[in-house]
PAVEX-110351 format. One record per residue (C-alpha): residue number from 1; x negated, y negated, z negated. Coordinates in Angstrom, 3 decimals. Layout:
% PAVEX-110351
@num: NUM&u: X&v: Y&w: Z
...
***
This chain:
% PAVEX-110351
@num: 1&u: 16.245&v: -12.626&w: -0.778
@num: 2&u: 16.139&v: -9.313&w: -2.374
@num: 3&u: 14.477&v: -6.434&w: -0.623
@num: 4&u: 15.049&v: -3.104&w: -1.207
@num: 5&u: 13.796&v: -1.003&w: 1.637
@num: 6&u: 14.487&v: 2.553&w: 1.737
@num: 7&u: 11.729&v: 4.744&w: 3.095
@num: 8&u: 12.287&v: 7.662&w: 5.712
@num: 9&u: 10.288&v: 8.934&w: 8.170
@num: 10&u: 13.098&v: 9.540&w: 10.284
@num: 11&u: 13.708&v: 5.911&w: 11.331
@num: 12&u: 10.157&v: 4.268&w: 12.336
@num: 13&u: 9.122&v: 1.619&w: 15.117
@num: 14&u: 7.303&v: 2.642&w: 17.655
@num: 15&u: 3.816&v: 3.207&w: 16.986
@num: 16&u: 1.895&v: 1.769&w: 19.637
@num: 17&u: -2.189&v: 1.270&w: 20.313
@num: 18&u: -2.808&v: 4.432&w: 17.354
@num: 19&u: -7.120&v: 4.699&w: 17.456
@num: 20&u: -8.113&v: 8.198&w: 17.777
@num: 21&u: -9.542&v: 7.980&w: 13.851
@num: 22&u: -5.710&v: 7.067&w: 13.243
@num: 23&u: -7.387&v: 3.723&w: 11.262
@num: 24&u: -5.437&v: 1.442&w: 13.199
@num: 25&u: -2.277&v: 0.823&w: 15.154
@num: 26&u: 0.357&v: -1.947&w: 15.944
@num: 27&u: 4.072&v: -1.476&w: 15.953
@num: 28&u: 6.818&v: -4.449&w: 16.796
@num: 29&u: 9.153&v: -5.410&w: 14.204
@num: 30&u: 12.099&v: -7.978&w: 15.139
@num: 31&u: 12.422&v: -10.772&w: 12.665
@num: 32&u: 15.950&v: -11.896&w: 11.318
@num: 33&u: 15.384&v: -14.806&w: 13.758
@num: 34&u: 15.863&v: -12.391&w: 16.637
@num: 35&u: 11.663&v: -12.674&w: 17.339
@num: 36&u: 9.816&v: -9.753&w: 17.676
@num: 37&u: 6.643&v: -9.652&w: 16.052
@num: 38&u: 2.904&v: -7.313&w: 15.815
@num: 39&u: 1.933&v: -5.716&w: 13.047
@num: 40&u: -0.636&v: -3.847&w: 12.491
@num: 41&u: -1.910&v: -1.347&w: 10.436
@num: 42&u: -5.472&v: -1.007&w: 9.134
@num: 43&u: -7.470&v: 0.936&w: 7.286
@num: 44&u: -11.150&v: 0.428&w: 5.883
@num: 45&u: -14.172&v: 2.573&w: 7.616
@num: 46&u: -15.710&v: 2.396&w: 4.076
@num: 47&u: -14.633&v: 3.426&w: 0.579
@num: 48&u: -14.323&v: 1.129&w: -2.540
@num: 49&u: -17.366&v: -0.075&w: -3.812
@num: 50&u: -15.938&v: 1.677&w: -7.312
@num: 51&u: -13.237&v: 4.151&w: -6.368
@num: 52&u: -15.142&v: 6.684&w: -4.596
@num: 53&u: -12.714&v: 8.280&w: -1.853
@num: 54&u: -10.428&v: 5.496&w: -1.703
@num: 55&u: -9.992&v: 3.696&w: 1.548
@num: 56&u: -8.060&v: 0.022&w: 1.267
@num: 57&u: -5.074&v: 0.068&w: 3.650
@num: 58&u: -3.935&v: -3.788&w: 4.725
@num: 59&u: -1.449&v: -4.589&w: 7.032
@num: 60&u: 0.503&v: -7.644&w: 8.513
@num: 61&u: 0.508&v: -9.745&w: 11.846
@num: 62&u: -2.693&v: -10.787&w: 13.195
@num: 63&u: -4.231&v: -14.725&w: 12.303
@num: 64&u: -5.923&v: -16.348&w: 15.067
@num: 65&u: -9.351&v: -14.698&w: 14.570
@num: 66&u: -7.582&v: -11.338&w: 14.681
@num: 67&u: -7.354&v: -10.613&w: 11.245
@num: 68&u: -5.172&v: -9.010&w: 9.163
@num: 69&u: -3.209&v: -11.481&w: 7.441
@num: 70&u: -1.858&v: -9.546&w: 4.479
@num: 71&u: -0.223&v: -12.338&w: 3.149
@num: 72&u: 2.084&v: -13.801&w: 5.459
@num: 73&u: 5.653&v: -14.033&w: 4.288
@num: 74&u: 8.199&v: -12.498&w: 7.241
@num: 75&u: 11.789&v: -12.320&w: 7.005
@num: 76&u: 12.339&v: -8.539&w: 8.631
@num: 77&u: 15.357&v: -8.244&w: 9.950
@num: 78&u: 14.680&v: -3.865&w: 9.098
@num: 79&u: 12.315&v: -3.432&w: 5.892
@num: 80&u: 13.450&v: -0.049&w: 5.550
@num: 81&u: 11.823&v: 0.542&w: 9.228
@num: 82&u: 8.699&v: -1.329&w: 8.498
@num: 83&u: 7.564&v: 0.121&w: 5.069
@num: 84&u: 8.770&v: 3.633&w: 6.683
@num: 85&u: 6.380&v: 2.602&w: 9.223
@num: 86&u: 3.528&v: 2.005&w: 7.465
@num: 87&u: 3.900&v: 4.534&w: 4.917
@num: 88&u: 4.064&v: 6.807&w: 7.870
@num: 89&u: 0.977&v: 5.697&w: 9.406
@num: 90&u: -0.659&v: 5.922&w: 6.003
@num: 91&u: 1.326&v: 9.730&w: 5.852
@num: 92&u: -1.073&v: 10.086&w: 9.320
@num: 93&u: -4.177&v: 9.258&w: 7.922
@num: 94&u: -4.424&v: 11.268&w: 5.601
@num: 95&u: -3.139&v: 14.723&w: 6.669
@num: 96&u: -6.410&v: 14.344&w: 9.135
@num: 97&u: -8.147&v: 13.126&w: 6.276
@num: 98&u: -7.101&v: 15.339&w: 3.112
@num: 99&u: -9.894&v: 14.330&w: 0.652
@num: 100&u: -9.345&v: 10.798&w: 1.302
@num: 101&u: -6.668&v: 8.426&w: -1.232
@num: 102&u: -5.871&v: 4.944&w: 0.254
@num: 103&u: -5.490&v: 1.581&w: -1.714
@num: 104&u: -2.458&v: -0.766&w: -1.700
@num: 105&u: -3.311&v: -4.567&w: -3.463
@num: 106&u: -0.651&v: -5.802&w: -4.512
@num: 107&u: -2.137&v: -9.528&w: -3.683
@num: 108&u: -0.117&v: -11.426&w: -6.641
@num: 109&u: 2.139&v: -10.035&w: -9.205
@num: 110&u: 5.473&v: -10.601&w: -7.261
@num: 111&u: 3.957&v: -8.618&w: -4.090
@num: 112&u: 2.792&v: -5.794&w: -6.887
@num: 113&u: 5.873&v: -5.857&w: -8.450
@num: 114&u: 8.179&v: -5.506&w: -5.727
@num: 115&u: 5.401&v: -2.866&w: -4.052
@num: 116&u: 6.508&v: -0.741&w: -7.403
@num: 117&u: 9.838&v: -1.426&w: -7.438
@num: 118&u: 9.815&v: 0.270&w: -3.855
@num: 119&u: 8.107&v: 3.173&w: -4.550
@num: 120&u: 10.006&v: 3.387&w: -7.693
@num: 121&u: 13.588&v: 3.482&w: -6.149
@num: 122&u: 11.401&v: 5.498&w: -3.289
@num: 123&u: 10.232&v: 8.504&w: -5.666
@num: 124&u: 12.112&v: 11.565&w: -4.583
@num: 125&u: 11.044&v: 10.913&w: -0.867
@num: 126&u: 7.598&v: 9.215&w: -1.330
@num: 127&u: 6.744&v: 12.278&w: -4.102
@num: 128&u: 7.203&v: 14.956&w: -1.374
@num: 129&u: 4.204&v: 13.964&w: 0.632
@num: 130&u: 2.211&v: 11.850&w: -1.705
@num: 131&u: 0.476&v: 11.541&w: -5.535
@num: 132&u: 0.636&v: 7.847&w: -6.468
@num: 133&u: -1.195&v: 5.647&w: -8.980
@num: 134&u: -1.541&v: 2.927&w: -10.063
@num: 135&u: -4.123&v: 0.529&w: -11.416
@num: 136&u: -3.977&v: -2.662&w: -13.841
@num: 137&u: -5.489&v: -5.335&w: -12.424
@num: 138&u: -8.835&v: -3.895&w: -11.359
@num: 139&u: -8.711&v: -5.962&w: -7.746
@num: 140&u: -8.280&v: -9.093&w: -9.266
@num: 141&u: -11.002&v: -8.632&w: -11.451
@num: 142&u: -13.521&v: -7.125&w: -9.030
@num: 143&u: -12.284&v: -9.290&w: -5.842
@num: 144&u: -14.880&v: -11.724&w: -7.615
@num: 145&u: -17.957&v: -9.464&w: -7.793
@num: 146&u: -18.545&v: -6.441&w: -9.944
@num: 147&u: -20.411&v: -8.385&w: -12.817
@num: 148&u: -18.264&v: -11.323&w: -13.368
@num: 149&u: -17.729&v: -11.185&w: -17.025
@num: 150&u: -16.316&v: -14.831&w: -17.305
@num: 151&u: -12.542&v: -13.810&w: -16.484
@num: 152&u: -8.934&v: -15.400&w: -17.614
@num: 153&u: -7.474&v: -11.722&w: -18.532
@num: 154&u: -6.477&v: -9.777&w: -21.386
@num: 155&u: -9.204&v: -7.238&w: -21.848
@num: 156&u: -6.971&v: -5.101&w: -23.923
@num: 157&u: -4.596&v: -4.322&w: -21.082
@num: 158&u: -7.422&v: -3.910&w: -18.244
@num: 159&u: -7.741&v: -0.043&w: -17.639
@num: 160&u: -10.085&v: 0.171&w: -14.175
@num: 161&u: -9.177&v: 4.124&w: -13.706
@num: 162&u: -5.695&v: 5.013&w: -11.520
@num: 163&u: -2.563&v: 6.108&w: -13.729
@num: 164&u: -0.380&v: 8.433&w: -12.154
@num: 165&u: 2.689&v: 7.472&w: -11.588
@num: 166&u: 6.022&v: 8.958&w: -13.203
@num: 167&u: 9.932&v: 8.792&w: -11.794
@num: 168&u: 11.611&v: 6.116&w: -14.264
@num: 169&u: 8.750&v: 4.495&w: -15.405
@num: 170&u: 9.280&v: 0.724&w: -16.766
@num: 171&u: 6.490&v: -1.502&w: -16.292
@num: 172&u: 7.144&v: -5.180&w: -17.484
@num: 173&u: 6.240&v: -7.901&w: -14.281
@num: 174&u: 3.131&v: -9.280&w: -16.968
@num: 175&u: 1.617&v: -6.194&w: -17.647
@num: 176&u: 2.036&v: -4.718&w: -13.717
@num: 177&u: -0.428&v: -2.539&w: -11.910
@num: 178&u: -1.900&v: -4.468&w: -8.782
@num: 179&u: -3.668&v: -1.584&w: -6.935
@num: 180&u: -1.826&v: 1.262&w: -5.869
@num: 181&u: -3.526&v: 4.565&w: -4.516
@num: 182&u: -2.124&v: 7.564&w: -2.603
@num: 183&u: -3.097&v: 10.626&w: -1.881
@num: 184&u: -1.733&v: 13.647&w: 0.461
@num: 185&u: 0.003&v: 16.211&w: -2.114
@num: 186&u: -1.246&v: 19.701&w: -1.119
@num: 187&u: 1.098&v: 22.082&w: -0.232
@num: 188&u: 1.177&v: 25.189&w: -2.546
@num: 189&u: -1.550&v: 23.783&w: -4.345
@num: 190&u: -2.500&v: 21.589&w: -7.745
@num: 191&u: -0.027&v: 18.411&w: -7.735
@num: 192&u: -1.333&v: 17.473&w: -10.838
***
């Protein structure tokens, strides 16, 4: 099934249990089978070890240990509302923390490609609120430790710094960004 969410901050699920610092929130999504599922949005309280001021955002249902299962495969009735709600939570957090950046991990190539396509399809809307960046292979390499050099990846294609995502940019699935970074677009300020 091909999913193409349309991001719209006027079409959200009701966000519940928002923490005071806006790092945690929950909302209920309806699945295709008619059941409701609680989805959590969590922003890390520590910045990324190698990217200053970048805080990871994760989302998904909670597993049996109370941790977010960000690899869960769910069939939502309204993907647009789900992703709009998640990104609105990110926007609310960044409004309170304008010097922070939020990072989303495309945990595998299919998910990373989905995120990139969704960013491109919603670029005009998202560009009003965020500056968006992509990092190639970064998360998959650092997931095993900062000092691991025995790695199966093409080091010529690894770029350990963020590239600004531009509208209409075409990137192949084989050389995809795997980590996506957002920060708040400042009104009337420098947007570069």
